[in-house]
C-alpha positions in Angstrom: -21.2 16.0 -11.6 -19.8 12.6 -12.5 -16.7 11.7 -14.4 -16.5 8.5 -16.4 -13.2 6.8 -17.1 -12.4 3.7 -19.1 -10.1 1.4 -17.2 -7.9 -1.0 -19.1 -6.1 -3.8 -17.3 -3.9 -6.7 -18.3 -4.9 -10.3 -17.7 -7.3 -10.8 -14.8 -6.0 -7.9 -12.7 -8.4 -5.6 -10.9 -8.7 -2.1 -12.3 -5.7 0.0 -11.4 -3.8 3.2 -11.9 -6.1 6.2 -12.0 -4.1 9.2 -13.1 -4.9 12.9 -12.7 -5.8 14.8 -15.9 -2.3 16.3 -16.4 -0.7 12.9 -15.8 -3.1 11.2 -18.2 -2.3 13.8 -20.9 1.4 13.3 -20.3 1.1 9.5 -20.4 -0.9 9.8 -23.7 2.1 11.5 -25.3 4.4 8.6 -24.6 3.0 5.6 -26.5 6.2 3.6 -26.0 5.7 3.8 -22.2 2.0 3.2 -22.3 2.0 0.3 -24.7 5.3 -1.4 -23.8 5.8 -0.6 -20.2 2.6 0.2 -18.2 2.0 -3.5 -17.6 -0.5 -3.0 -14.8 -3.0 -0.8 -16.5 -3.9 2.8 -17.4 -6.9 5.0 -17.1 -7.3 7.3 -20.1 -10.1 9.9 -20.5 -10.3 9.6 -24.3 -8.5 7.1 -26.5 -6.8 4.1 -24.8 -3.1 4.1 -25.1 -2.7 0.6 -23.6 -4.0 -2.5 -25.1 -5.3 -4.7 -22.3 -7.1 -8.0 -22.0 -10.1 -6.7 -20.1 -12.0 -3.4 -19.9 -14.1 -2.1 -17.0 -16.1 1.1 -16.8 -16.3 2.9 -13.4 -18.1 6.1 -12.3 -16.7 8.2 -9.5 -17.5 11.7 -8.1 -15.8 14.5 -9.9 -14.0 15.7 -6.8 -12.4 12.3 -6.2 -9.9 10.3 -8.2 -8.7 7.1 -6.7 -5.1 6.2 -6.5 -4.3 2.5 -6.0 -1.0 1.7 -4.3 1.0 -1.4 -3.9 -0.9 -4.5 -3.1 -4.3 -3.2 -4.1 -4.3 -0.2 -1.9 -5.6 3.2 -3.0 -5.6 6.9 -2.0 -7.9 9.7 -2.8 -6.5 12.2 -5.3 -7.5 15.5 -6.8 -9.2 18.4 -4.9 -9.1 17.8 -1.2 -12.5 16.9 0.1 -13.3 19.4 2.8 -16.0 19.1 5.4 -18.0 21.6 3.3 -17.6 19.5 0.2 -18.4 16.4 2.1 -21.6 18.0 3.3 -22.8 18.7 -0.2 -22.9 15.0 -0.8 -24.7 14.2 2.5 -28.4 14.0 3.1 -29.7 16.4 5.8 -29.1 15.3 9.3 -26.7 12.6 8.3 -24.4 15.3 6.8 -24.6 17.4 9.9 -23.7 14.4 12.1 -20.5 14.0 10.0 -19.5 17.7 10.4 -20.1 17.5 14.1 -17.3 15.0 14.3 -19.1 11.7 14.5 -17.0 10.4 17.4 -19.9 9.6 19.7 -22.0 6.5 19.1 -25.4 7.2 17.5 -27.6 4.4 18.8 -30.6 3.1 16.9 -34.0 3.7 18.5 -34.8 1.2 21.2 -37.4 -1.4 20.4 -40.1 -1.9 23.0 -40.3 -5.7 23.1 -41.2 -8.1 25.9 -40.0 -11.7 26.3 -42.5 -14.5 26.9 -41.8 -14.4 30.6 -42.7 -10.8 30.8 -39.1 -9.5 31.1 -37.8 -7.0 28.6 -36.0 -8.7 25.7 -32.6 -7.3 24.7 -32.4 -6.4 21.0 -29.4 -7.7 19.2 -26.9 -5.1 18.0 -26.4 -5.2 14.3 -22.8 -4.5 13.1 -21.7 -4.1 9.5 -18.0 -5.0 8.8 -16.4 -4.2 5.4 -13.2 -5.8 4.1 -11.4 -6.4 0.9 -8.9 -9.0 2.2 -8.7 -11.9 4.6 -12.3 -13.1 4.0 -11.9 -16.7 5.3 -10.2 -15.5 8.4 -12.9 -12.9 9.0 -15.7 -15.4 8.6 -14.2 -17.7 11.1 -13.5 -15.0 13.7 -17.0 -13.5 13.3 -18.5 -16.9 13.9 -16.4 -17.3 17.0 -17.2 -13.8 18.3 -21.0 -14.2 17.8 -20.9 -17.5 19.7 -19.4 -15.7 22.7 -21.6 -12.6 22.2 -25.1 -13.8 21.1 -26.6 -10.3 21.3 -24.3 -9.1 18.5 -25.0 -9.9 14.9 -22.2 -9.1 12.4 -22.7 -8.9 8.7 -19.5 -9.2 6.7 -19.4 -7.5 3.3 -16.4 -8.3 1.2 -15.0 -6.6 -1.9 -12.6 -7.6 -4.6 -10.2 -4.8 -3.7 -10.0 -1.6 -1.7 -10.3 0.2 -5.0 -13.8 -1.2 -5.1 -14.6 -0.8 -1.4 -13.5 2.7 -0.6 -15.7 4.7 -3.0 -18.7 2.8 -1.7 -17.7 3.6 1.9 -17.4 7.3 1.1 -20.9 7.2 -0.4 -22.3 5.2 2.5 -20.8 7.7 5.0 -22.3 10.6 3.2 -25.7 8.9 3.2 -25.7 8.0 6.8 -25.3 4.3 6.2 -21.6 3.8 6.9 -20.4 0.4 8.0 -19.5 0.1 11.6 -16.0 -1.3 11.0 -13.6 -1.3 8.0 -10.5 -3.3 7.5 -8.5 -0.4 6.0 -5.2 0.1 4.3 -3.1 2.1 6.8 -1.7 4.1 3.9 -5.2 5.6 3.4 -5.8 6.6 7.0 -4.4 10.2 7.0 -6.2 11.2 3.8 -9.4 9.5 5.0 -9.2 11.2 8.5 -8.1 14.5 7.2 -11.2 14.7 5.0 -13.6 13.9 7.8 -14.1 10.3 6.8 -12.9 8.5 9.9 -13.7 8.4 13.6 -10.8 9.0 16.1 -10.4 6.2 18.5 -7.8 7.6 20.9 -10.2 7.8 23.9 -11.4 4.2 23.4 -8.0 2.6 23.7 -7.4 2.7 27.5 -10.5 0.7 28.3 -9.3 -2.2 26.1 -5.7 -2.0 27.2 -4.5 -1.2 23.6 -1.1 0.5 23.9 1.3 1.9 21.3 4.3 0.1 22.9 2.8 -3.3 22.0 2.9 -2.7 18.3 5.6 -2.3 15.7 6.3 1.4 15.7 5.8 1.9 12.0 2.3 0.2 12.1 1.1 2.4 15.0 2.5 5.7 13.7 0.9 5.2 10.3 -2.5 5.3 12.0 -1.9 8.7 13.6 -3.1 12.0 12.1 -2.8 15.3 14.0 -2.1 13.5 17.3 -5.3 11.3 17.1 -5.4 7.6 16.5 -7.6 6.4 13.6 -7.0 2.7 13.5 -5.7 -0.3 15.4 -2.8 -1.9 13.5 -3.4 -5.4 12.4 -0.5 -6.7 10.2 2.3 -5.6 8.1 4.5 -6.6 5.2 8.2 -5.8 4.7 10.7 -6.0 1.8 13.8 -8.2 1.5 16.8 -8.3 -0.9 16.5 -11.5 -2.9 19.4 -12.8 -4.9 20.1 -15.9 -7.0 23.3 -17.5 -5.8 23.7 -19.5 -9.1 23.6 -16.3 -11.2 26.0 -14.6 -8.8 28.5 -17.5 -9.0 28.3 -17.4 -12.8 29.2 -13.7 -12.7 32.3 -14.6 -10.6 30.7 -13.4 -7.3 30.5 -15.1 -3.9 26.9 -16.5 -3.9 26.7 -16.4 -0.2 27.8 -12.8 0.3 24.9 -10.3 0.4 24.9 -7.6 -2.3 26.7 -4.4 -1.1 23.6 -2.4 -0.7 25.3 0.1 1.5 27.7 1.0 -1.3 25.7 2.6 -4.1 28.6 2.9 -6.5 29.4 -0.8 -6.1 25.7 -1.6 -6.7 25.8 0.2 -10.1 28.8 -2.0 -11.0 27.2 -5.1 -9.7 24.0 -4.6 -11.7 26.0 -4.3 -14.9 28.1 -7.3 -14.1 25.1 -9.6 -13.5 23.4 -8.6 -16.7 23.8 -10.8 -19.8 22.8 -10.0 -23.3 21.5 -12.4 -26.0 23.0 -12.6 -29.4 20.4 -10.2 -30.8 21.3 -7.6 -28.2 18.3 -8.1 -26.0 18.7 -8.8 -22.3 18.7 -12.4 -21.4 19.6 -12.2 -17.7 18.8 -8.9 -16.0 21.1 -8.0 -13.1 19.1 -5.6 -11.0 16.7 -2.7 -11.6 16.0 -0.7 -8.4 12.8 1.0 -9.5 9.4 -0.6 -10.0 8.2 2.1 -12.4 8.5 -0.3 -15.3 6.5 -3.1 -13.6 6.4 -5.2 -10.5 8.5 -7.7 -12.4 11.5 -5.9 -10.9 10.3 -5.6 -7.4 8.1 -3.8 -4.9 8.7 -1.1 -2.4 12.3 -0.4 -3.1 11.6 3.1 -4.4 10.9 4.2 -0.9 13.6 2.2 0.8 16.3 3.8 -1.3 15.2 7.3 -0.2 15.2 6.4 3.4 18.5 4.6 3.1 19.9 7.9 1.8 18.4 9.8 4.8 15.8 11.4 2.6 12.2 12.4 3.3 9.3 13.6 1.1 7.8 16.2 3.4 9.4 18.8 5.7 6.3 18.9 7.8 2.6 18.3 7.3 2.2 21.5 5.3 5.5 21.6 3.3 6.6 19.4 0.4 10.2 18.3 0.1 10.3 16.4 -3.1 13.3 18.5 -4.1 15.3 17.3 -1.1 18.9 16.8 -2.3 18.8 13.3 -0.9 15.9 12.4 -3.2 17.7 14.0 -6.2 20.7 11.8 -5.4 18.5 8.7 -5.2 16.8 9.4 -8.5 20.2 10.0 -10.2 21.5 6.7 -8.7 18.5 4.8 -10.1 19.1 6.3 -13.5 22.8 5.3 -13.3 21.9 1.7 -12.5 19.4 1.6 -15.4 22.0 2.8 -17.8 24.5 0.2 -16.4 22.2 -2.6 -17.6 21.6 -1.2 -21.0 19.2 1.7 -20.6 15.5 2.2 -20.0 14.4 0.9 -23.4 16.1 -2.5 -23.0 15.0 -2.7 -19.3 11.4 -2.0 -20.4 11.6 -4.5 -23.2 12.7 -7.2 -20.8 10.0 -6.4 -18.2 7.2 -6.3 -20.8 7.5 -10.1 -21.2 6.6 -10.7 -17.5 2.9 -10.1 -16.6 2.3 -8.9 -13.0 0.6 -12.0 -11.7 1.5 -15.0 -9.6 3.5 -17.7 -11.3 5.1 -15.3 -13.8 8.2 -14.0 -12.1 11.6 -13.4 -13.8 13.4 -13.9 -10.5 11.6 -17.2 -9.8 12.3 -18.3 -13.3 16.0 -17.5 -13.1 16.1 -14.5 -15.4 16.5 -11.8 -12.8 19.6 -12.0 -10.6 18.5 -9.7 -7.8 15.4 -7.8 -6.6 13.9 -5.9 -3.7 10.4 -7.4 -3.1 7.9 -8.3 -0.5 8.2 -11.2 2.0 5.1 -12.7 0.5 7.3 -14.0 -2.3 8.4 -16.9 0.0 4.9 -18.4 -0.3 4.8 -17.8 -4.1 8.2 -19.4 -4.6 7.2 -22.5 -2.7 4.1 -22.8 -4.8 5.3 -21.9 -8.3 9.1 -22.4 -8.1 9.8 -25.1 -5.5 13.2 -25.9 -6.9 14.4 -22.3 -6.8 17.7 -21.6 -4.9 17.8 -18.1 -3.4 19.1 -16.1 -0.5 17.6 -13.2 1.4 18.9 -10.1 3.2 17.8 -6.6 4.2 18.7 -3.4 2.5 21.4 -1.4 4.4 21.6 2.4 4.8 24.0 4.1 2.5 27.5 4.0 3.9 26.6 1.9 6.9 27.2 -1.9 6.7 25.4 -2.6 10.0 22.4 -0.3 9.8 19.2 -1.4 8.0 16.0 0.1 6.7 12.8 -1.4 5.4 9.4 -0.5 4.1 6.3 -1.5 6.1 2.8 -1.6 4.6 -0.3 -3.3 5.9 -3.8 -2.9 7.3 -5.7 -1.7 10.4 -9.2 -1.8 11.9 -10.9 1.6 11.6 -14.3 3.1 12.2 -15.7 5.3 9.5 -17.3 8.7 10.4 -21.0 8.4 11.2 -20.8 4.8 12.2 -23.2 3.7 14.9 -22.7 1.5 18.0 -19.1 2.7 18.6 -18.7 0.9 21.9 -20.0 -2.4 20.6 -17.8 -2.0 17.5 -14.7 -1.4 19.4 -15.3 -4.4 21.5 -15.2 -6.3 18.2 -12.0 -4.4 17.2 -10.3 -5.5 20.5 -11.2 -9.2 19.7 -10.1 -9.1 16.1 -6.8 -7.3 16.9 -5.8 -9.7 19.7 -2.6 -11.7 19.7 -4.4 -14.9 18.8 -6.4 -13.3 16.0 -3.4 -11.6 14.5 -1.4 -14.8 14.7 -4.1 -16.8 13.1 -4.3 -14.5 10.1 -0.5 -14.3 9.8 -0.2 -18.0 9.6 -3.1 -18.3 7.2 -1.9 -15.6 4.8 1.8 -15.6 5.6 1.8 -12.0 6.9 3.5 -10.4 9.8 1.5 -9.4 12.8 1.5 -5.8 14.0 1.9 -6.9 17.6 5.6 -7.1 18.4 5.3 -10.2 20.6 3.7 -12.2 17.7 6.3 -11.3 15.0 8.7 -14.2 15.9 6.1 -16.6 17.2 7.4 -20.1 16.6 4.1 -21.3 15.2 4.2 -18.5 12.6 7.8 -19.1 11.6 7.3 -22.9 11.4 4.3 -22.3 9.1 6.5 -20.7 6.5 8.0 -22.9 3.7 11.3 -21.3 4.5 11.4 -20.8 8.3 14.9 -19.4 8.5 14.4 -16.9 5.7 11.0 -16.0 7.2 12.7 -15.2 10.5 15.2 -12.8 8.8 12.3 -11.1 7.0 10.0 -10.9 10.1 12.7 -9.5 12.4 13.4 -6.8 9.8 10.0 -5.3 10.6 11.8 -3.6 13.5 13.5 -1.4 10.9 10.3 -0.7 9.0 9.3 2.8 7.9 6.1 3.9 6.3 5.0 6.2 3.4 4.2 9.8 4.3 1.3 10.2 6.6 -0.4 12.9 4.7 -3.7 13.7 3.0 -1.6 14.0 -0.2 0.2 10.7 0.3 -1.5 9.3 -2.8 -0.2 12.1 -5.0 3.3 11.7 -3.6 3.1 8.0 -4.3 1.9 8.7 -7.8 4.8 11.0 -8.7 7.4 8.9 -7.0 6.3 5.4 -8.1 3.7 5.4 -10.9 4.4 5.3 -14.6 4.3 8.5 -16.6 5.4 10.8 -13.7 8.6 11.9 -12.0 10.6 8.7 -12.4 9.9 8.4 -16.1 10.9 12.1 -16.7 14.4 11.1 -15.7 14.6 7.6 -17.0 13.6 8.6 -20.5 15.9 11.6 -20.5 13.2 14.3 -20.5 14.4 16.0 -17.4 17.4 16.0 -15.1 17.0 14.5 -11.7 17.2 18.1 -10.2 14.5 19.4 -12.5 12.2 16.4 -12.1 12.4 16.7 -8.3 11.8 20.5 -8.5 8.7 20.0 -10.7 7.4 17.2 -8.4 7.8 19.5 -5.4 5.8 22.3 -7.0 3.0 19.8 -7.8 2.9 18.3 -4.3 3.0 21.7 -2.6 0.0 22.8 -4.7 -1.9 19.7 -3.5 -0.9 20.5 0.1 -2.0 24.1 -0.1 -5.3 23.1 -1.7 -6.0 20.6 1.0 -5.3 22.9 3.9 -7.2 25.7 2.3 -10.2 23.5 1.9 -10.3 22.2 5.4 -9.5 25.6 7.1 -11.3 28.0 4.7 
């Protein structure tokens, strides 16, 4: 059975935000959120509630909804895909191979050929590599690798986003035509592996001297599911506190003193003090909005940082939800208090609605947002679109601790889908692509942070930044990086905690208290966990 959705997006953005049916129904009831506030797009099963500039129709299996995350990532949502469910979509022996584990290489039949001199000719190994990012880097590295390994032919297939790539990968795996290698979002690994879609690589690592201690801890641990490794970390991104010294000075604050992020009560006061209203009552200068639920105009990744800064977690263990954790309740209440301090959710939403989520349209870069928590990639954007911008950067501190920091780490890894052939040859390519030189090359080209610890502060990388000193602060903060829950239901957690129309909005729009919203989120996530474990064990 197939389900068809109409995806509306603003501007030239790729299709985003696929919500579960209850969430779509809930979002459909709140036109003011959908029309004025869901700037990045909405999937609606019936009538559109968001007017967008483009429309795209996609078809996906009924058992799978796709959840994009920050930066074009996504996560499977809906009923957990068990090995039994996966088999139903497989063809004969290909499906049986998946259920068997798919960890051993399945070689293609040998071809009986003879060279001109009578000696057997060695057939070239054909590898298929899929990626939705870093295309130019991949092309250059593949050319280099093939020059050194003439008996390996690599076909690079690129996609506009992981939202486009991953459904095709699931279909290919089910049909026995999986790519050999995928440049995968680490956030997806647990859900992918838990549903039988990835090959564990733990036993392959020693032969290539790939060790956990060489990588940033967050990047490595995000690739682990049930004590097995499912990817070699490649890069990461972290978040920084950006503030505008001119706007701080105008508010009577020391422009060179970092915001007191360790003091949440002081941050509520600071947000209100930095906010300025126009004569008509609308917000002219926004001080600070901690949540990105309204739009990426206000930042990226802070929603997780604040929970960790408050010593909160989303899961007690791999089977037990903890969305009603008192620390999460406190965090959600604090975000509500800050939003009220700047004029309330409606004014904050009205302000954000004027800023499309695309490069070159940034309220902070334009001088209308005094402070934000956002990704280090903004340095390159500021240099390109706002070269005259004066700004400072710092790292968010743990609540009540001036000298202890916390950060949010995302990024990609190199992974092998279930059912992929030529595992040994593929992993030799993985070793090459994940090397120090390869990671550094990509980091310089795309202004990313390598996953290898030794490359994080490489002088060539820092010197390549338009703001070397600020880049150094940001890169070094990767040591404090944490990652989103490693769970088959991480996408659902992400949706309820970050996406419009769910837990955050319930509180921001006064529909539920923070305690009730967290309790309801906990029930929903526990149901998803129970469904997943029942499907894979029953």
